[in-house]
C-alpha positions as CSV (number, residue, x, y, z in Angstrom):
1,M,42.2,2.4,-54.3
2,T,41.0,5.1,-51.9
3,A,42.6,8.5,-52.3
4,E,44.0,8.3,-48.7
5,C,45.8,4.9,-49.3
6,K,47.1,6.0,-52.7
7,A,48.4,9.3,-51.6
8,W,50.1,7.7,-48.6
9,L,51.7,4.8,-50.7
10,D,52.8,7.2,-53.4
11,K,55.1,8.9,-51.0
12,K,56.9,5.7,-50.0
13,P,60.0,4.3,-51.7
14,P,59.7,1.0,-53.7
15,H,59.3,-2.2,-51.6
16,S,59.4,-0.2,-48.3
17,V,55.9,-0.8,-47.0
18,V,54.5,-3.8,-45.0
19,Y,50.9,-4.5,-45.9
20,V,48.9,-6.2,-43.1
21,A,45.5,-7.8,-43.7
22,F,43.7,-10.7,-42.1
23,G,40.6,-11.0,-44.3
24,S,37.0,-10.4,-43.4
25,I,36.4,-13.2,-40.9
26,A,39.5,-13.8,-38.8
27,A,39.3,-12.0,-35.4
28,P,42.7,-12.1,-33.6
29,S,42.5,-11.6,-29.8
30,L,43.2,-8.4,-28.1
31,H,46.6,-9.7,-26.9
32,Q,47.5,-10.8,-30.5
33,L,46.7,-7.4,-32.0
34,A,48.6,-5.6,-29.3
35,E,51.6,-7.8,-30.0
36,M,51.2,-7.2,-33.7
37,A,51.1,-3.5,-33.3
38,E,54.3,-3.4,-31.2
39,G,56.1,-5.8,-33.5
40,L,55.2,-3.7,-36.6
41,Y,56.4,-0.5,-34.8
42,N,59.6,-2.1,-33.6
43,S,60.5,-3.4,-37.1
44,G,61.1,0.2,-38.1
45,K,59.2,-0.3,-41.4
46,A,56.3,1.7,-42.8
47,F,53.1,-0.3,-42.8
48,L,49.5,-0.2,-44.1
49,W,47.3,-2.1,-41.8
50,V,43.7,-3.0,-42.7
51,L,41.7,-3.4,-39.5
52,R,38.0,-3.8,-39.5
53,G,36.0,-1.4,-37.5
54,S,35.0,-4.1,-35.0
55,E,38.7,-4.8,-34.3
56,T,40.0,-1.2,-33.8
57,S,39.2,-1.1,-30.2
58,K,41.7,-3.9,-29.6
59,I,44.6,-1.6,-30.6
60,P,46.3,0.3,-27.7
61,E,44.9,3.9,-27.6
62,S,48.4,5.4,-27.8
63,F,49.5,3.4,-30.8
64,V,47.9,5.4,-33.7
65,G,49.5,8.6,-32.4
66,K,52.9,6.9,-31.9
67,V,53.2,5.6,-35.5
68,K,52.3,9.0,-37.1
69,E,53.5,9.0,-40.7
70,R,55.1,5.6,-40.6
71,G,51.8,3.7,-40.2
72,L,48.4,4.0,-41.7
73,I,45.4,2.1,-40.3
74,V,42.3,1.8,-42.5
75,A,39.0,-0.2,-42.2
76,W,39.2,-1.4,-45.8
77,S,41.4,-1.4,-48.9
78,P,41.2,-2.9,-52.4
79,Q,43.8,-5.6,-51.8
80,L,44.8,-6.4,-55.3
81,E,45.5,-2.7,-56.1
82,V,47.4,-2.3,-52.9
83,L,49.6,-5.4,-53.4
84,A,50.3,-4.3,-56.9
85,H,51.6,-0.9,-55.8
86,H,55.3,-0.4,-56.1
87,A,55.7,0.6,-52.5
88,I,54.6,-2.7,-51.1
89,G,57.5,-5.0,-50.1
90,C,55.9,-7.5,-47.7
91,F,52.4,-8.9,-47.1
92,V,51.5,-10.1,-43.6
93,T,48.6,-12.4,-44.2
94,H,46.3,-14.9,-42.4
95,C,47.0,-17.2,-45.4
96,G,43.4,-17.5,-46.6
97,W,43.6,-19.1,-50.1
98,N,42.5,-16.0,-51.9
99,S,45.0,-13.8,-50.2
100,T,47.7,-16.4,-50.7
101,M,47.1,-16.6,-54.4
102,E,46.9,-12.8,-54.7
103,G,50.3,-12.4,-53.0
104,L,51.8,-15.2,-55.0
105,G,50.3,-14.0,-58.3
106,I,51.5,-10.4,-57.8
107,G,54.9,-11.5,-56.5
108,V,54.9,-10.0,-53.0
109,P,57.0,-11.9,-50.3
110,M,54.8,-12.8,-47.3
111,V,54.8,-13.2,-43.6
112,A,52.4,-16.1,-42.8
113,M,50.2,-16.0,-39.7
114,P,47.7,-18.7,-40.2
115,Q,44.5,-18.9,-38.1
116,W,42.6,-22.1,-38.9
117,S,41.3,-24.5,-41.5
118,D,43.5,-24.7,-44.6
119,Q,45.6,-21.7,-43.6
120,P,48.4,-23.7,-41.8
121,M,48.9,-25.8,-44.9
122,N,49.0,-22.6,-47.1
123,A,51.6,-21.2,-44.7
124,K,53.6,-24.4,-45.1
125,Y,53.6,-23.8,-48.9
126,I,54.5,-20.2,-48.5
127,Q,57.6,-20.9,-46.5
128,D,58.8,-24.4,-47.4
129,V,57.5,-25.2,-50.9
130,W,57.3,-21.9,-52.8
131,R,59.9,-20.3,-50.6
132,V,58.3,-16.8,-50.9
133,G,58.0,-16.0,-47.2
134,V,58.4,-16.9,-43.6
135,R,56.0,-18.3,-41.1
136,A,55.5,-16.5,-37.8
137,R,55.5,-19.0,-34.9
138,P,53.1,-18.6,-31.9
139,D,54.2,-19.3,-28.3
140,A,52.6,-21.8,-26.0
141,E,49.6,-19.6,-25.5
142,G,49.0,-19.4,-29.2
143,V,50.1,-15.8,-29.5
144,V,52.6,-14.5,-32.0
145,R,54.7,-12.2,-29.9
146,K,56.0,-8.8,-30.9
147,D,59.6,-10.0,-31.2
148,E,58.5,-12.8,-33.6
149,V,56.5,-10.3,-35.7
150,E,59.6,-8.0,-35.8
151,R,61.9,-10.9,-36.7
152,C,59.7,-12.1,-39.6
153,V,59.1,-8.6,-41.1
154,R,62.9,-7.9,-41.0
155,E,63.7,-11.2,-42.5
156,V,61.4,-10.6,-45.4
157,M,62.4,-6.9,-45.9
158,E,66.1,-6.9,-45.1
159,G,69.3,-8.8,-46.0
160,E,70.3,-11.6,-48.3
161,K,67.4,-13.9,-47.5
162,S,65.0,-11.0,-48.4
163,N,66.6,-10.9,-51.9
164,G,66.1,-14.6,-52.3
165,L,62.4,-14.5,-51.2
166,R,61.8,-11.6,-53.6
167,K,63.4,-13.4,-56.5
168,N,61.3,-16.5,-55.8
169,A,58.2,-14.4,-55.5
170,M,58.8,-12.8,-58.9
171,S,59.5,-16.2,-60.4
172,W,56.1,-17.5,-59.2
173,R,54.5,-14.4,-60.5
174,E,55.7,-15.2,-64.0
175,K,54.6,-18.9,-63.6
176,A,51.1,-17.7,-62.6
177,K,50.9,-15.4,-65.6
178,R,51.8,-18.2,-67.9
179,A,49.4,-20.6,-66.3
180,M,46.5,-18.1,-66.6
181,G,47.4,-17.1,-70.1
182,E,45.8,-18.6,-73.2
183,G,46.9,-22.2,-73.5
184,G,48.4,-22.2,-70.0
185,S,47.6,-25.0,-67.5
186,S,44.9,-23.1,-65.7
187,D,43.3,-22.0,-69.0
188,R,43.3,-25.6,-70.2
189,N,41.9,-26.9,-66.9
190,I,39.0,-24.6,-66.8
191,M,38.2,-25.4,-70.4
192,E,38.2,-29.2,-69.5
193,F,36.1,-28.6,-66.5
194,L,33.5,-26.5,-68.4
195,A,33.4,-29.1,-71.2
196,K,32.0,-31.6,-68.7
197,F,28.8,-29.5,-68.6
198,G,28.3,-29.3,-72.3
199,R,29.9,-30.1,-75.6
200,A,33.6,-29.5,-75.9
201,P,34.9,-26.5,-78.0
202,S,34.8,-27.3,-81.7
203,P,38.1,-27.3,-83.5
204,V,36.7,-25.6,-86.6
205,A,37.8,-22.1,-87.5
206,P,35.6,-19.1,-86.4
207,T,33.1,-18.1,-89.0
208,A,32.5,-14.6,-90.3
209,R,29.2,-14.5,-88.4
210,R,30.9,-14.9,-85.0
211,P,34.4,-13.4,-84.8
212,S,37.2,-15.0,-82.8
213,A,36.8,-14.6,-79.0
214,H,40.0,-12.8,-78.3
215,R,40.5,-11.7,-74.7
216,R,39.2,-8.3,-73.9
217,H,41.5,-6.1,-71.8
218,L,40.1,-7.1,-68.4
219,P,41.8,-8.4,-65.3
220,Q,42.6,-12.1,-65.8
221,S,40.4,-13.1,-62.9
222,R,37.3,-11.6,-64.6
223,A,37.7,-12.7,-68.1
224,I,37.9,-16.3,-69.5
225,S,38.5,-16.8,-73.2
226,H,36.6,-19.6,-74.9
227,H,36.3,-20.8,-78.4
228,P,33.5,-18.8,-80.2
229,N,31.3,-21.9,-80.6
230,Y,31.4,-22.7,-76.9
231,L,28.8,-21.1,-74.5
232,P,28.4,-22.7,-71.1
233,P,24.9,-22.2,-69.6
234,H,26.1,-20.1,-66.7
235,L,28.3,-17.7,-68.6
236,H,27.1,-14.9,-70.8
237,I,28.4,-13.4,-74.1
238,A,28.4,-9.7,-74.8
239,T,29.3,-7.7,-77.9
240,N,29.8,-4.0,-77.9
241,H,31.5,-3.4,-81.3
242,S,34.5,-5.4,-80.1
243,P,35.4,-9.1,-80.0
244,P,33.1,-11.1,-77.6
245,Y,34.2,-11.8,-74.1
246,Y,32.9,-13.9,-71.3
247,D,32.4,-12.3,-67.9
248,I,31.1,-14.2,-64.8
249,H,30.7,-11.0,-62.8
250,E,28.7,-8.6,-65.0
251,P,26.1,-10.3,-67.1
252,P,25.3,-8.1,-70.2
253,P,21.9,-7.3,-71.5
254,I,20.2,-10.2,-73.2
255,T,20.1,-9.7,-77.0
256,P,18.3,-11.9,-79.5
257,S,21.5,-13.5,-80.5
258,T,22.4,-14.2,-76.9
259,R,18.9,-15.6,-76.2
260,R,19.2,-18.0,-79.1
261,C,22.6,-19.3,-77.8
262,T,21.4,-19.7,-74.2
263,Q,18.2,-21.4,-75.4
264,R,20.2,-24.1,-77.1
265,W,21.9,-24.9,-73.8
266,H,18.7,-24.5,-71.8
267,D,16.9,-27.1,-73.9
268,K,19.6,-29.6,-73.1
269,L,19.4,-29.2,-69.3
270,P,17.7,-32.1,-67.6
271,G,14.4,-31.4,-65.9
272,Q,13.9,-28.0,-67.7
273,A,10.9,-27.3,-70.0
274,A,11.8,-26.0,-73.4
275,G,11.2,-22.3,-73.8
276,S,11.7,-21.5,-70.1
277,D,13.8,-18.4,-69.3
278,N,15.3,-19.8,-66.0
279,V,18.8,-20.2,-67.4
């Protein structure tokens, strides 16, 4: 997290800040951003608004000076870190699937403002299925007006309904953790999926030559545990005097042991010549 965001959030009470982010593609109209700005201001809540540089010109010139210490507008922020901060109490989101899962997995109640594609369905789940937020409704012109923004933010942040939304959000957070944990539904599903591209994990006990593949202390989204005898061709194994782990983001240096493992898989790939290094 940037020093500016962290210092600003650290000063705020728990669950007191509205986090607003619409991803890297959505481009709300000038009228929509103006209504959003006024709605956030009228809610009386502190807010952290991520607004790309290309969008800042759509904000009324007087707005930044008006919000002063109550609002912080930045061009970028590490969303997972921000959502996990104790000061965040509400996530105003465009309902992209990644953002939706991040809000749900961290347990932050949401205000849903879908733009296109799968986002309206995700907003439906947020409000009516998971019951972890409310959906902002646009008017006949397709604009979510300031009064609607204010209503939704207050509904998520204040009163009895707010308590219910937060309770549901925390419940889904625990469900997500169990699903992603070893033996959970997501853990089993990814194992079954990967098994379709090679042999299934062997049930035999780990040998002394290859220690058990316990999870390394990495964010769950970056580390996937597998049986030590299972090595899909597109994942890599690394050892650095600790139990092996699999990381799809940071391939480690190729060692002789790793090369032997990947070669076994490579030789099985259709249309590949034995001995080639194009794994």
